[in-house]
PDBQT receptor file of N, H, CA, C and O in Angstrom, charges set to zero:
ATOM      1  N   MET A   1       0.857  -1.673   0.191  1.00  0.00    +0.000 N 
ATOM      2  CA  MET A   1       0.286  -0.088   0.554  1.00  0.00    +0.000 C 
ATOM      3  C   MET A   1       0.597   1.487   0.191  1.00  0.00    +0.000 C 
ATOM      4  O   MET A   1       0.787   2.102   1.241  1.00  0.00    +0.000 OA
ATOM      5  N   PRO A   2       0.720   2.418  -1.089  1.00  0.00    +0.000 N 
ATOM      6  CA  PRO A   2       1.436   3.042  -0.907  1.00  0.00    +0.000 C 
ATOM      7  C   PRO A   2       1.503   4.448   0.054  1.00  0.00    +0.000 C 
ATOM      8  O   PRO A   2       0.439   5.038  -0.133  1.00  0.00    +0.000 OA
ATOM      9  N   GLU A   3       2.017   4.906   0.634  1.00  0.00    +0.000 N 
ATOM     10  H   GLU A   3       2.881   4.427   0.787  1.00  0.00    +0.000 HD
ATOM     11  CA  GLU A   3       2.476   5.725   1.758  1.00  0.00    +0.000 C 
ATOM     12  C   GLU A   3       2.094   7.140   0.936  1.00  0.00    +0.000 C 
ATOM     13  O   GLU A   3       2.957   7.756   0.310  1.00  0.00    +0.000 OA
ATOM     14  N   TYR A   4       0.671   7.587   1.016  1.00  0.00    +0.000 N 
ATOM     15  H   TYR A   4      -0.030   7.087   1.524  1.00  0.00    +0.000 HD
ATOM     16  CA  TYR A   4      -0.015   8.918   1.385  1.00  0.00    +0.000 C 
ATOM     17  C   TYR A   4       0.833   9.910   1.996  1.00  0.00    +0.000 C 
ATOM     18  O   TYR A   4       1.623  10.408   1.194  1.00  0.00    +0.000 OA
ATOM     19  N   GLU A   5       0.921  10.417   3.359  1.00  0.00    +0.000 N 
ATOM     20  H   GLU A   5       0.280  10.013   4.011  1.00  0.00    +0.000 HD
ATOM     21  CA  GLU A   5       1.088  11.459   3.587  1.00  0.00    +0.000 C 
ATOM     22  C   GLU A   5       2.605  11.593   3.507  1.00  0.00    +0.000 C 
ATOM     23  O   GLU A   5       3.227  12.401   4.196  1.00  0.00    +0.000 OA
ATOM     24  N   ASP A   6       3.351  10.497   2.352  1.00  0.00    +0.000 N 
ATOM     25  H   ASP A   6       2.846   9.840   1.792  1.00  0.00    +0.000 HD
ATOM     26  CA  ASP A   6       4.833  12.231   1.939  1.00  0.00    +0.000 C 
ATOM     27  C   ASP A   6       4.892  12.646   0.438  1.00  0.00    +0.000 C 
ATOM     28  O   ASP A   6       5.730  13.148  -0.312  1.00  0.00    +0.000 OA
ATOM     29  N   LEU A   7       2.978  11.982   0.311  1.00  0.00    +0.000 N 
ATOM     30  H   LEU A   7       2.298  11.574   0.921  1.00  0.00    +0.000 HD
ATOM     31  CA  LEU A   7       2.982  12.869  -1.023  1.00  0.00    +0.000 C 
ATOM     32  C   LEU A   7       3.016  14.728  -1.306  1.00  0.00    +0.000 C 
ATOM     33  O   LEU A   7       2.512  15.431  -0.430  1.00  0.00    +0.000 OA
ATOM     34  N   ASP A   8       3.530  15.286  -2.351  1.00  0.00    +0.000 N 
ATOM     35  H   ASP A   8       3.939  14.715  -3.062  1.00  0.00    +0.000 HD
ATOM     36  CA  ASP A   8       2.907  16.337  -2.236  1.00  0.00    +0.000 C 
ATOM     37  C   ASP A   8       2.429  16.635  -3.817  1.00  0.00    +0.000 C 
ATOM     38  O   ASP A   8       2.209  15.928  -4.800  1.00  0.00    +0.000 OA
ATOM     39  N   ASP A   9       2.389  18.078  -3.520  1.00  0.00    +0.000 N 
ATOM     40  H   ASP A   9       2.568  18.652  -2.721  1.00  0.00    +0.000 HD
ATOM     41  CA  ASP A   9       1.880  19.112  -4.726  1.00  0.00    +0.000 C 
ATOM     42  C   ASP A   9       1.936  18.202  -5.833  1.00  0.00    +0.000 C 
ATOM     43  O   ASP A   9       1.026  17.669  -6.467  1.00  0.00    +0.000 OA
ATOM     44  N   SER A  10       3.528  18.107  -5.972  1.00  0.00    +0.000 N 
ATOM     45  H   SER A  10       4.268  18.540  -5.457  1.00  0.00    +0.000 HD
ATOM     46  CA  SER A  10       3.758  18.221  -7.305  1.00  0.00    +0.000 C 
ATOM     47  C   SER A  10       4.568  16.336  -7.721  1.00  0.00    +0.000 C 
ATOM     48  O   SER A  10       5.553  15.823  -8.252  1.00  0.00    +0.000 OA
ATOM     49  N   ASP A  11       2.783  15.834  -6.738  1.00  0.00    +0.000 N 
ATOM     50  H   ASP A  11       1.983  16.250  -6.306  1.00  0.00    +0.000 HD
ATOM     51  CA  ASP A  11       3.028  14.602  -7.000  1.00  0.00    +0.000 C 
ATOM     52  C   ASP A  11       1.942  14.272  -7.414  1.00  0.00    +0.000 C 
ATOM     53  O   ASP A  11       1.741  13.061  -7.508  1.00  0.00    +0.000 OA
ATOM     54  N   TYR A  12       0.754  15.305  -7.846  1.00  0.00    +0.000 N 
ATOM     55  H   TYR A  12       0.917  16.289  -7.770  1.00  0.00    +0.000 HD
ATOM     56  CA  TYR A  12      -0.198  14.680  -8.418  1.00  0.00    +0.000 C 
ATOM     57  C   TYR A  12      -0.650  15.575  -9.483  1.00  0.00    +0.000 C 
ATOM     58  O   TYR A  12      -0.784  16.798  -9.450  1.00  0.00    +0.000 OA
ATOM     59  N   ASP A  13      -0.935  14.447 -10.776  1.00  0.00    +0.000 N 
ATOM     60  H   ASP A  13      -0.825  13.453 -10.802  1.00  0.00    +0.000 HD
ATOM     61  CA  ASP A  13      -1.352  15.098 -12.043  1.00  0.00    +0.000 C 
ATOM     62  C   ASP A  13      -1.979  15.509 -12.320  1.00  0.00    +0.000 C 
ATOM     63  O   ASP A  13      -2.908  14.757 -12.613  1.00  0.00    +0.000 OA
ATOM     64  N   ASP A  14      -2.351  17.446 -12.630  1.00  0.00    +0.000 N 
ATOM     65  H   ASP A  14      -1.596  18.057 -12.392  1.00  0.00    +0.000 HD
ATOM     66  CA  ASP A  14      -3.352  18.206 -12.521  1.00  0.00    +0.000 C 
ATOM     67  C   ASP A  14      -4.081  17.535 -13.764  1.00  0.00    +0.000 C 
ATOM     68  O   ASP A  14      -5.204  18.027 -13.654  1.00  0.00    +0.000 OA
ATOM     69  N   SER A  15      -4.119  16.771 -14.795  1.00  0.00    +0.000 N 
ATOM     70  H   SER A  15      -3.207  16.371 -14.885  1.00  0.00    +0.000 HD
ATOM     71  CA  SER A  15      -5.371  16.263 -15.742  1.00  0.00    +0.000 C 
ATOM     72  C   SER A  15      -6.335  15.729 -15.146  1.00  0.00    +0.000 C 
ATOM     73  O   SER A  15      -7.514  16.059 -15.277  1.00  0.00    +0.000 OA
ATOM     74  N   TYR A  16      -5.691  14.428 -14.094  1.00  0.00    +0.000 N 
ATOM     75  H   TYR A  16      -4.734  14.160 -13.988  1.00  0.00    +0.000 HD
ATOM     76  CA  TYR A  16      -7.227  14.187 -13.236  1.00  0.00    +0.000 C 
ATOM     77  C   TYR A  16      -8.102  14.317 -13.534  1.00  0.00    +0.000 C 
ATOM     78  O   TYR A  16      -8.502  15.423 -13.168  1.00  0.00    +0.000 OA
ATOM     79  N   ASP A  17      -9.112  13.557 -14.314  1.00  0.00    +0.000 N 
ATOM     80  H   ASP A  17      -8.788  12.659 -14.611  1.00  0.00    +0.000 HD
ATOM     81  CA  ASP A  17     -10.238  13.652 -14.153  1.00  0.00    +0.000 C 
ATOM     82  C   ASP A  17     -10.948  13.321 -13.034  1.00  0.00    +0.000 C 
ATOM     83  O   ASP A  17     -12.133  13.369 -13.367  1.00  0.00    +0.000 OA
ATOM     84  N   GLY A  18     -10.861  13.022 -11.929  1.00  0.00    +0.000 N 
ATOM     85  H   GLY A  18      -9.899  12.983 -11.658  1.00  0.00    +0.000 HD
ATOM     86  CA  GLY A  18     -11.921  12.824 -10.959  1.00  0.00    +0.000 C 
ATOM     87  C   GLY A  18     -12.684  11.523 -10.331  1.00  0.00    +0.000 C 
ATOM     88  O   GLY A  18     -13.132  11.116  -9.259  1.00  0.00    +0.000 OA
ATOM     89  N   GLY A  19     -12.538  11.128 -11.732  1.00  0.00    +0.000 N 
ATOM     90  H   GLY A  19     -12.174  11.459 -12.603  1.00  0.00    +0.000 HD
ATOM     91  CA  GLY A  19     -13.651  10.043 -12.255  1.00  0.00    +0.000 C 
ATOM     92  C   GLY A  19     -14.204   8.969 -11.446  1.00  0.00    +0.000 C 
ATOM     93  O   GLY A  19     -15.325   8.527 -11.698  1.00  0.00    +0.000 OA
ATOM     94  N   GLY A  20     -13.312   8.402 -10.240  1.00  0.00    +0.000 N 
ATOM     95  H   GLY A  20     -12.402   8.761 -10.034  1.00  0.00    +0.000 HD
ATOM     96  CA  GLY A  20     -13.463   7.394  -9.300  1.00  0.00    +0.000 C 
ATOM     97  C   GLY A  20     -12.825   8.209  -8.540  1.00  0.00    +0.000 C 
ATOM     98  O   GLY A  20     -11.628   7.922  -8.574  1.00  0.00    +0.000 OA
ATOM     99  N   CYS A  21     -13.141   9.508  -7.549  1.00  0.00    +0.000 N 
ATOM    100  H   CYS A  21     -14.113   9.742  -7.521  1.00  0.00    +0.000 HD
ATOM    101  CA  CYS A  21     -12.780  10.259  -6.684  1.00  0.00    +0.000 C 
ATOM    102  C   CYS A  21     -13.941   8.815  -5.297  1.00  0.00    +0.000 C 
ATOM    103  O   CYS A  21     -14.978   8.153  -5.328  1.00  0.00    +0.000 OA
ATOM    104  N   TYR A  22     -12.808   9.097  -4.372  1.00  0.00    +0.000 N 
ATOM    105  H   TYR A  22     -11.965   9.634  -4.347  1.00  0.00    +0.000 HD
ATOM    106  CA  TYR A  22     -14.162   8.498  -3.179  1.00  0.00    +0.000 C 
ATOM    107  C   TYR A  22     -14.039   9.660  -2.522  1.00  0.00    +0.000 C 
ATOM    108  O   TYR A  22     -13.027   9.226  -1.972  1.00  0.00    +0.000 OA
ATOM    109  N   ASN A  23     -14.088  10.201  -2.297  1.00  0.00    +0.000 N 
ATOM    110  H   ASN A  23     -14.910  10.553  -2.744  1.00  0.00    +0.000 HD
ATOM    111  CA  ASN A  23     -14.177  11.801  -1.619  1.00  0.00    +0.000 C 
ATOM    112  C   ASN A  23     -15.739  12.431  -2.101  1.00  0.00    +0.000 C 
ATOM    113  O   ASN A  23     -16.754  12.517  -1.410  1.00  0.00    +0.000 OA
ATOM    114  N   CYS A  24     -15.528  12.835  -3.558  1.00  0.00    +0.000 N 
ATOM    115  H   CYS A  24     -14.703  12.765  -4.119  1.00  0.00    +0.000 HD
ATOM    116  CA  CYS A  24     -16.560  13.179  -4.244  1.00  0.00    +0.000 C 
ATOM    117  C   CYS A  24     -17.281  12.543  -5.505  1.00  0.00    +0.000 C 
ATOM    118  O   CYS A  24     -17.853  13.292  -6.296  1.00  0.00    +0.000 OA
ATOM    119  N   GLY A  25     -17.263  11.322  -5.681  1.00  0.00    +0.000 N 
ATOM    120  H   GLY A  25     -16.798  10.714  -5.038  1.00  0.00    +0.000 HD
ATOM    121  CA  GLY A  25     -17.198  10.307  -6.919  1.00  0.00    +0.000 C 
ATOM    122  C   GLY A  25     -17.567  11.104  -8.258  1.00  0.00    +0.000 C 
ATOM    123  O   GLY A  25     -18.504  11.021  -9.052  1.00  0.00    +0.000 OA
ATOM    124  N   GLY A  26     -16.361  11.959  -8.160  1.00  0.00    +0.000 N 
ATOM    125  H   GLY A  26     -15.600  12.026  -7.515  1.00  0.00    +0.000 HD
ATOM    126  CA  GLY A  26     -15.994  12.237  -9.920  1.00  0.00    +0.000 C 
ATOM    127  C   GLY A  26     -16.517  14.184  -9.857  1.00  0.00    +0.000 C 
ATOM    128  O   GLY A  26     -15.960  15.118 -10.433  1.00  0.00    +0.000 OA
ATOM    129  N   ARG A  27     -17.573  14.211  -9.071  1.00  0.00    +0.000 N 
ATOM    130  H   ARG A  27     -18.026  13.451  -8.603  1.00  0.00    +0.000 HD
ATOM    131  CA  ARG A  27     -17.904  15.521  -9.279  1.00  0.00    +0.000 C 
ATOM    132  C   ARG A  27     -17.946  16.579  -9.620  1.00  0.00    +0.000 C 
ATOM    133  O   ARG A  27     -18.605  17.330 -10.337  1.00  0.00    +0.000 OA
ATOM    134  N   GLY A  28     -16.112  16.532  -8.222  1.00  0.00    +0.000 N 
ATOM    135  H   GLY A  28     -15.576  15.921  -7.639  1.00  0.00    +0.000 HD
ATOM    136  CA  GLY A  28     -15.363  17.840  -7.960  1.00  0.00    +0.000 C 
ATOM    137  C   GLY A  28     -15.809  18.871  -7.484  1.00  0.00    +0.000 C 
ATOM    138  O   GLY A  28     -15.403  19.956  -7.901  1.00  0.00    +0.000 OA
ATOM    139  N   TRP A  29     -16.920  18.767  -6.321  1.00  0.00    +0.000 N 
ATOM    140  H   TRP A  29     -17.251  17.886  -5.982  1.00  0.00    +0.000 HD
ATOM    141  CA  TRP A  29     -16.969  19.319  -5.826  1.00  0.00    +0.000 C 
ATOM    142  C   TRP A  29     -18.434  18.850  -4.915  1.00  0.00    +0.000 C 
ATOM    143  O   TRP A  29     -19.462  18.499  -5.493  1.00  0.00    +0.000 OA
ATOM    144  N   ILE A  30     -18.271  18.937  -3.042  1.00  0.00    +0.000 N 
ATOM    145  H   ILE A  30     -17.435  19.222  -2.572  1.00  0.00    +0.000 HD
ATOM    146  CA  ILE A  30     -19.024  18.785  -2.049  1.00  0.00    +0.000 C 
ATOM    147  C   ILE A  30     -19.936  19.412  -1.500  1.00  0.00    +0.000 C 
ATOM    148  O   ILE A  30     -19.930  20.640  -1.590  1.00  0.00    +0.000 OA
ATOM    149  N   VAL A  31     -20.397  19.113  -1.180  1.00  0.00    +0.000 N 
ATOM    150  H   VAL A  31     -20.402  18.115  -1.107  1.00  0.00    +0.000 HD
ATOM    151  CA  VAL A  31     -22.157  19.976  -0.351  1.00  0.00    +0.000 C 
ATOM    152  C   VAL A  31     -20.850  19.899   1.265  1.00  0.00    +0.000 C 
ATOM    153  O   VAL A  31     -19.914  19.178   1.610  1.00  0.00    +0.000 OA
ATOM    154  N   LEU A  32     -21.341  20.722   1.629  1.00  0.00    +0.000 N 
ATOM    155  H   LEU A  32     -22.102  21.307   1.348  1.00  0.00    +0.000 HD
ATOM    156  CA  LEU A  32     -21.053  20.728   3.629  1.00  0.00    +0.000 C 
ATOM    157  C   LEU A  32     -21.556  20.917   4.561  1.00  0.00    +0.000 C 
ATOM    158  O   LEU A  32     -21.065  20.839   5.687  1.00  0.00    +0.000 OA
ATOM    159  N   CYS A  33     -23.077  21.319   4.149  1.00  0.00    +0.000 N 
ATOM    160  H   CYS A  33     -23.477  21.382   3.235  1.00  0.00    +0.000 HD
ATOM    161  CA  CYS A  33     -23.777  21.662   5.092  1.00  0.00    +0.000 C 
ATOM    162  C   CYS A  33     -24.076  20.085   6.347  1.00  0.00    +0.000 C 
ATOM    163  O   CYS A  33     -23.765  18.904   6.502  1.00  0.00    +0.000 OA
ATOM    164  N   ILE A  34     -24.646  20.867   6.774  1.00  0.00    +0.000 N 
ATOM    165  H   ILE A  34     -24.899  21.826   6.648  1.00  0.00    +0.000 HD
ATOM    166  CA  ILE A  34     -24.303  20.029   7.841  1.00  0.00    +0.000 C 
ATOM    167  C   ILE A  34     -26.202  19.150   7.772  1.00  0.00    +0.000 C 
ATOM    168  O   ILE A  34     -26.569  18.311   8.595  1.00  0.00    +0.000 OA
ATOM    169  N   ASP A  35     -26.687  19.437   7.113  1.00  0.00    +0.000 N 
ATOM    170  H   ASP A  35     -26.389  20.118   6.445  1.00  0.00    +0.000 HD
ATOM    171  CA  ASP A  35     -28.061  18.890   7.341  1.00  0.00    +0.000 C 
ATOM    172  C   ASP A  35     -28.574  17.810   6.009  1.00  0.00    +0.000 C 
ATOM    173  O   ASP A  35     -28.778  18.145   4.842  1.00  0.00    +0.000 OA
ATOM    174  N   ASP A  36     -28.678  16.667   6.515  1.00  0.00    +0.000 N 
ATOM    175  H   ASP A  36     -28.513  16.395   7.463  1.00  0.00    +0.000 HD
ATOM    176  CA  ASP A  36     -28.351  15.621   5.815  1.00  0.00    +0.000 C 
ATOM    177  C   ASP A  36     -29.244  14.978   5.142  1.00  0.00    +0.000 C 
ATOM    178  O   ASP A  36     -29.207  13.779   4.864  1.00  0.00    +0.000 OA
ATOM    179  N   LEU A  37     -30.687  16.316   4.647  1.00  0.00    +0.000 N 
ATOM    180  H   LEU A  37     -30.717  17.289   4.872  1.00  0.00    +0.000 HD
ATOM    181  CA  LEU A  37     -31.372  16.155   3.822  1.00  0.00    +0.000 C 
ATOM    182  C   LEU A  37     -30.554  16.387   2.563  1.00  0.00    +0.000 C 
ATOM    183  O   LEU A  37     -30.547  15.506   1.704  1.00  0.00    +0.000 OA
ATOM    184  N   CYS A  38     -29.699  17.772   2.350  1.00  0.00    +0.000 N 
ATOM    185  H   CYS A  38     -29.704  18.488   3.048  1.00  0.00    +0.000 HD
ATOM    186  CA  CYS A  38     -29.018  18.537   1.795  1.00  0.00    +0.000 C 
ATOM    187  C   CYS A  38     -27.600  17.288   0.882  1.00  0.00    +0.000 C 
ATOM    188  O   CYS A  38     -27.345  17.379  -0.319  1.00  0.00    +0.000 OA
ATOM    189  N   HIS A  39     -26.980  16.358   1.744  1.00  0.00    +0.000 N 
ATOM    190  H   HIS A  39     -27.187  16.284   2.719  1.00  0.00    +0.000 HD
ATOM    191  CA  HIS A  39     -26.221  15.590   1.264  1.00  0.00    +0.000 C 
ATOM    192  C   HIS A  39     -26.894  14.836   0.479  1.00  0.00    +0.000 C 
ATOM    193  O   HIS A  39     -26.534  14.973  -0.690  1.00  0.00    +0.000 OA
ATOM    194  N   GLY A  40     -27.794  14.032   0.643  1.00  0.00    +0.000 N 
ATOM    195  H   GLY A  40     -28.087  13.920   1.593  1.00  0.00    +0.000 HD
ATOM    196  CA  GLY A  40     -29.022  12.917   0.103  1.00  0.00    +0.000 C 
ATOM    197  C   GLY A  40     -29.535  13.604  -0.756  1.00  0.00    +0.000 C 
ATOM    198  O   GLY A  40     -29.941  12.829  -1.621  1.00  0.00    +0.000 OA
ATOM    199  N   MET A  41     -29.892  15.236  -1.187  1.00  0.00    +0.000 N 
ATOM    200  H   MET A  41     -29.563  15.866  -0.483  1.00  0.00    +0.000 HD
ATOM    201  CA  MET A  41     -29.177  15.208  -2.854  1.00  0.00    +0.000 C 
ATOM    202  C   MET A  41     -28.786  16.102  -3.923  1.00  0.00    +0.000 C 
ATOM    203  O   MET A  41     -29.204  16.616  -4.960  1.00  0.00    +0.000 OA
ATOM    204  N   ASP A  42     -27.254  15.997  -2.761  1.00  0.00    +0.000 N 
ATOM    205  H   ASP A  42     -26.915  15.579  -1.918  1.00  0.00    +0.000 HD
ATOM    206  CA  ASP A  42     -26.219  16.387  -2.912  1.00  0.00    +0.000 C 
ATOM    207  C   ASP A  42     -26.686  17.606  -3.602  1.00  0.00    +0.000 C 
ATOM    208  O   ASP A  42     -26.838  17.613  -4.824  1.00  0.00    +0.000 OA
ATOM    209  N   GLU A  43     -26.927  18.668  -2.843  1.00  0.00    +0.000 N 
ATOM    210  H   GLU A  43     -26.804  18.663  -1.850  1.00  0.00    +0.000 HD
ATOM    211  CA  GLU A  43     -27.208  20.008  -2.838  1.00  0.00    +0.000 C 
ATOM    212  C   GLU A  43     -27.612  20.696  -1.498  1.00  0.00    +0.000 C 
ATOM    213  O   GLU A  43     -28.177  20.234  -0.507  1.00  0.00    +0.000 OA
ATOM    214  N   CYS A  44     -27.333  21.441  -1.665  1.00  0.00    +0.000 N 
ATOM    215  H   CYS A  44     -26.874  21.817  -2.469  1.00  0.00    +0.000 HD
ATOM    216  CA  CYS A  44     -27.892  22.335  -0.130  1.00  0.00    +0.000 C 
ATOM    217  C   CYS A  44     -29.231  22.974  -0.949  1.00  0.00    +0.000 C 
ATOM    218  O   CYS A  44     -29.412  23.305  -2.121  1.00  0.00    +0.000 OA
ATOM    219  N   ILE A  45     -30.008  22.977   0.173  1.00  0.00    +0.000 N 
ATOM    220  H   ILE A  45     -29.861  22.708   1.124  1.00  0.00    +0.000 HD
ATOM    221  CA  ILE A  45     -31.928  23.819   0.366  1.00  0.00    +0.000 C 
ATOM    222  C   ILE A  45     -31.421  24.511   0.712  1.00  0.00    +0.000 C 
ATOM    223  O   ILE A  45     -31.696  25.456  -0.027  1.00  0.00    +0.000 OA
ATOM    224  N   HIS A  46     -30.589  24.913   1.584  1.00  0.00    +0.000 N 
ATOM    225  H   HIS A  46     -30.366  24.145   2.183  1.00  0.00    +0.000 HD
ATOM    226  CA  HIS A  46     -30.040  26.044   2.561  1.00  0.00    +0.000 C 
ATOM    227  C   HIS A  46     -29.941  27.279   1.046  1.00  0.00    +0.000 C 
ATOM    228  O   HIS A  46     -30.963  27.948   0.895  1.00  0.00    +0.000 OA
ATOM    229  N   GLY A  47     -29.298  27.422   0.478  1.00  0.00    +0.000 N 
ATOM    230  H   GLY A  47     -28.467  26.879   0.601  1.00  0.00    +0.000 HD
ATOM    231  CA  GLY A  47     -29.064  28.014  -0.426  1.00  0.00    +0.000 C 
ATOM    232  C   GLY A  47     -27.300  28.306   0.012  1.00  0.00    +0.000 C 
ATOM    233  O   GLY A  47     -26.814  29.405  -0.256  1.00  0.00    +0.000 OA
ATOM    234  N   ASP A  48     -26.668  27.499   0.517  1.00  0.00    +0.000 N 
ATOM    235  H   ASP A  48     -27.063  26.606   0.735  1.00  0.00    +0.000 HD
ATOM    236  CA  ASP A  48     -25.041  27.226   0.164  1.00  0.00    +0.000 C 
ATOM    237  C   ASP A  48     -24.619  26.061  -1.038  1.00  0.00    +0.000 C 
ATOM    238  O   ASP A  48     -25.111  25.013  -1.457  1.00  0.00    +0.000 OA
ATOM    239  N   PRO A  49     -23.267  26.994  -1.361  1.00  0.00    +0.000 N 
ATOM    240  CA  PRO A  49     -22.514  26.888  -2.992  1.00  0.00    +0.000 C 
ATOM    241  C   PRO A  49     -21.409  25.523  -1.927  1.00  0.00    +0.000 C 
ATOM    242  O   PRO A  49     -20.926  25.285  -0.820  1.00  0.00    +0.000 OA
ATOM    243  N   PRO A  50     -21.594  24.923  -3.591  1.00  0.00    +0.000 N 
ATOM    244  CA  PRO A  50     -20.975  23.399  -2.980  1.00  0.00    +0.000 C 
ATOM    245  C   PRO A  50     -19.761  23.909  -2.802  1.00  0.00    +0.000 C 
ATOM    246  O   PRO A  50     -19.676  25.124  -2.625  1.00  0.00    +0.000 OA
ATOM    247  N   ASP A  51     -18.644  23.144  -2.811  1.00  0.00    +0.000 N 
ATOM    248  H   ASP A  51     -18.713  22.157  -2.955  1.00  0.00    +0.000 HD
ATOM    249  CA  ASP A  51     -17.389  23.420  -2.279  1.00  0.00    +0.000 C 
ATOM    250  C   ASP A  51     -15.904  22.487  -3.033  1.00  0.00    +0.000 C 
ATOM    251  O   ASP A  51     -15.665  21.292  -2.859  1.00  0.00    +0.000 OA
ATOM    252  N   PRO A  52     -15.254  23.270  -3.699  1.00  0.00    +0.000 N 
ATOM    253  CA  PRO A  52     -14.304  22.193  -4.274  1.00  0.00    +0.000 C 
ATOM    254  C   PRO A  52     -13.657  21.125  -3.378  1.00  0.00    +0.000 C 
ATOM    255  O   PRO A  52     -13.266  21.433  -2.253  1.00  0.00    +0.000 OA
ATOM    256  N   CYS A  53     -13.548  20.001  -3.807  1.00  0.00    +0.000 N 
ATOM    257  H   CYS A  53     -13.866  19.751  -4.721  1.00  0.00    +0.000 HD
ATOM    258  CA  CYS A  53     -13.043  18.678  -3.339  1.00  0.00    +0.000 C 
ATOM    259  C   CYS A  53     -11.930  18.717  -3.123  1.00  0.00    +0.000 C 
ATOM    260  O   CYS A  53     -11.071  19.235  -3.837  1.00  0.00    +0.000 OA
ATOM    261  N   PRO A  54     -11.754  18.070  -1.915  1.00  0.00    +0.000 N 
ATOM    262  CA  PRO A  54      -9.953  18.746  -1.716  1.00  0.00    +0.000 C 
ATOM    263  C   PRO A  54      -8.643  17.599  -2.310  1.00  0.00    +0.000 C 
ATOM    264  O   PRO A  54      -7.441  17.506  -2.560  1.00  0.00    +0.000 OA
ATOM    265  N   VAL A  55      -9.799  16.956  -2.294  1.00  0.00    +0.000 N 
ATOM    266  H   VAL A  55     -10.775  17.031  -2.091  1.00  0.00    +0.000 HD
ATOM    267  CA  VAL A  55      -9.165  16.156  -3.447  1.00  0.00    +0.000 C 
ATOM    268  C   VAL A  55      -8.978  15.633  -4.937  1.00  0.00    +0.000 C 
ATOM    269  O   VAL A  55      -8.524  14.500  -5.095  1.00  0.00    +0.000 OA
ATOM    270  N   CYS A  56      -9.214  16.184  -5.708  1.00  0.00    +0.000 N 
ATOM    271  H   CYS A  56      -9.583  17.104  -5.579  1.00  0.00    +0.000 HD
ATOM    272  CA  CYS A  56      -9.801  16.014  -6.702  1.00  0.00    +0.000 C 
ATOM    273  C   CYS A  56      -9.830  16.917  -7.490  1.00  0.00    +0.000 C 
ATOM    274  O   CYS A  56      -9.475  16.836  -8.666  1.00  0.00    +0.000 OA
ATOM    275  N   ASN A  57     -10.488  18.408  -6.634  1.00  0.00    +0.000 N 
ATOM    276  H   ASN A  57     -10.776  18.473  -5.679  1.00  0.00    +0.000 HD
ATOM    277  CA  ASN A  57     -10.374  19.830  -7.148  1.00  0.00    +0.000 C 
ATOM    278  C   ASN A  57     -10.220  20.839  -6.012  1.00  0.00    +0.000 C 
ATOM    279  O   ASN A  57     -11.087  21.619  -5.619  1.00  0.00    +0.000 OA
ATOM    280  N   PRO A  58      -9.077  20.708  -5.586  1.00  0.00    +0.000 N 
ATOM    281  CA  PRO A  58      -8.526  21.864  -4.890  1.00  0.00    +0.000 C 
ATOM    282  C   PRO A  58      -8.727  23.454  -5.177  1.00  0.00    +0.000 C 
ATOM    283  O   PRO A  58      -9.108  24.253  -4.321  1.00  0.00    +0.000 OA
ATOM    284  N   LYS A  59      -8.467  23.718  -6.276  1.00  0.00    +0.000 N 
ATOM    285  H   LYS A  59      -8.157  23.068  -6.971  1.00  0.00    +0.000 HD
ATOM    286  CA  LYS A  59      -8.481  25.215  -6.705  1.00  0.00    +0.000 C 
ATOM    287  C   LYS A  59      -9.678  25.084  -6.572  1.00  0.00    +0.000 C 
ATOM    288  O   LYS A  59     -10.118  25.925  -5.788  1.00  0.00    +0.000 OA
ATOM    289  N   GLY A  60     -10.666  24.210  -7.096  1.00  0.00    +0.000 N 
ATOM    290  H   GLY A  60     -10.308  23.527  -7.732  1.00  0.00    +0.000 HD
ATOM    291  CA  GLY A  60     -11.852  24.859  -7.737  1.00  0.00    +0.000 C 
ATOM    292  C   GLY A  60     -12.176  25.167  -8.712  1.00  0.00    +0.000 C 
ATOM    293  O   GLY A  60     -13.286  25.654  -8.929  1.00  0.00    +0.000 OA
ATOM    294  N   GLU A  61     -10.756  24.848 -10.105  1.00  0.00    +0.000 N 
ATOM    295  H   GLU A  61      -9.854  24.452  -9.929  1.00  0.00    +0.000 HD
ATOM    296  CA  GLU A  61     -10.939  25.236 -10.930  1.00  0.00    +0.000 C 
ATOM    297  C   GLU A  61     -11.923  24.231 -12.261  1.00  0.00    +0.000 C 
ATOM    298  O   GLU A  61     -12.151  24.286 -13.470  1.00  0.00    +0.000 OA
ATOM    299  N   ARG A  62     -12.118  23.726 -11.565  1.00  0.00    +0.000 N 
ATOM    300  H   ARG A  62     -11.933  23.681 -10.583  1.00  0.00    +0.000 HD
ATOM    301  CA  ARG A  62     -13.276  22.417 -12.212  1.00  0.00    +0.000 C 
ATOM    302  C   ARG A  62     -14.700  22.216 -12.536  1.00  0.00    +0.000 C 
ATOM    303  O   ARG A  62     -15.266  21.377 -11.835  1.00  0.00    +0.000 OA
ATOM    304  N   GLU A  63     -15.467  22.856 -13.526  1.00  0.00    +0.000 N 
ATOM    305  H   GLU A  63     -15.007  23.538 -14.095  1.00  0.00    +0.000 HD
ATOM    306  CA  GLU A  63     -16.734  22.588 -14.069  1.00  0.00    +0.000 C 
ATOM    307  C   GLU A  63     -17.082  20.955 -12.538  1.00  0.00    +0.000 C 
ATOM    308  O   GLU A  63     -16.504  20.027 -11.973  1.00  0.00    +0.000 OA
ATOM    309  N   ASP A  64     -18.527  21.730 -12.631  1.00  0.00    +0.000 N 
ATOM    310  H   ASP A  64     -18.996  22.484 -13.091  1.00  0.00    +0.000 HD
ATOM    311  CA  ASP A  64     -19.045  20.668 -11.888  1.00  0.00    +0.000 C 
ATOM    312  C   ASP A  64     -19.439  19.630 -12.782  1.00  0.00    +0.000 C 
ATOM    313  O   ASP A  64     -20.091  19.889 -13.793  1.00  0.00    +0.000 OA
ATOM    314  N   ALA A  65     -19.035  18.294 -12.434  1.00  0.00    +0.000 N 
ATOM    315  H   ALA A  65     -18.505  18.083 -11.613  1.00  0.00    +0.000 HD
ATOM    316  CA  ALA A  65     -19.306  16.892 -13.617  1.00  0.00    +0.000 C 
ATOM    317  C   ALA A  65     -20.756  17.228 -13.419  1.00  0.00    +0.000 C 
ATOM    318  O   ALA A  65     -21.118  16.447 -14.299  1.00  0.00    +0.000 OA
ATOM    319  N   PHE A  66     -21.961  17.776 -12.965  1.00  0.00    +0.000 N 
ATOM    320  H   PHE A  66     -21.667  18.410 -12.250  1.00  0.00    +0.000 HD
ATOM    321  CA  PHE A  66     -23.049  16.798 -12.605  1.00  0.00    +0.000 C 
ATOM    322  C   PHE A  66     -23.696  17.792 -13.780  1.00  0.00    +0.000 C 
ATOM    323  O   PHE A  66     -24.853  17.622 -14.164  1.00  0.00    +0.000 OA
TER     324      PHE A  66
C-alpha cells in the first residue's frame, strides 16, 4: 500500500479528471452543509454553494461534473 502522507502537490497529475474520486464521486464539488437532507440530494436546500473537493479539485477550477 502506498504511503500517501509523503506526497506533496508536485506528485499529483493536474490532468486527473476525478472520475474515481472517493470523496466526491467524480463531481469535483462537495456539499458541506450539516443537514443530511442536503447530502442526500447532493445540493444544499439552504442556498449554500458547494465547496471544491479537496481531493480532486483543491483549487476549485473544475466545472461541476453533474
